[in-house]
C-alpha positions in Angstrom: 0.0 0.0 0.0 2.8 2.4 0.8 4.4 1.7 -2.6 1.2 2.6 -4.3 0.9 5.9 -2.4 4.5 6.8 -3.2 3.9 6.0 -6.9 0.8 8.1 -6.9 2.6 11.0 -5.2 5.5 10.9 -7.5 3.6 10.5 -10.8 0.1 12.1 -10.5 0.6 14.9 -8.0 3.1 16.9 -10.0 0.7 17.1 -13.0 -2.3 18.0 -10.8 -0.4 20.7 -9.0 0.8 22.4 -12.2 -2.5 22.3 -14.1 -5.1 24.9 -13.4 -8.8 24.3 -13.8 -10.9 27.1 -15.4 -14.6 27.2 -16.1 -16.7 29.4 -18.4 -20.4 29.8 -19.3 -21.9 31.3 -22.4 -24.7 31.2 -25.0 -22.8 29.1 -27.7 -20.1 26.6 -27.7 -17.8 28.9 -29.7 -18.4 31.8 -27.4 -17.7 29.7 -24.3 -14.6 28.1 -25.7 -13.3 31.6 -26.6 -13.6 32.6 -22.9 -11.5 29.5 -22.0 -9.0 30.5 -24.7 -8.8 34.1 -23.2 -8.2 32.7 -19.7 -5.3 30.5 -21.1 -3.9 33.6 -22.8 -3.9 35.6 -19.6 -1.8 32.9 -18.0 0.9 33.2 -20.7 -0.6 31.8 -23.9 -0.9 28.3 -22.6 -2.6 25.3 -24.1 -5.7 23.9 -22.6 -7.7 20.6 -22.6 -11.4 20.6 -22.3 -12.4 18.1 -19.6 -16.2 18.7 -19.5 -18.8 20.5 -21.7 -22.5 20.7 -21.0 -25.2 22.2 -23.1 -28.7 23.2 -22.1 -30.1 26.7 -21.9 -26.4 27.8 -21.5 -23.1 26.1 -22.4 -20.7 25.3 -19.6 -17.1 24.2 -20.2 -14.5 23.1 -17.7 -10.9 23.0 -18.9 -7.4 22.3 -17.6 -4.9 25.0 -18.4 -1.7 23.1 -19.1 1.7 24.1 -17.7 4.2 25.6 -20.1 
């Protein structure tokens, strides 16, 4: 069990500490993704990965802003 926790801490945690989660809400998918893109640009023109997108009356996107 201790080996598993050590493995988790050494492999997974560095990625989760460096990535930043951002969310945005808008009327269209394009508009909402543009908000995510702008948030990534504010952090130094970083790449992002969309981890969740929901559509209903509004569009909601959650994305991880990736480290440089």
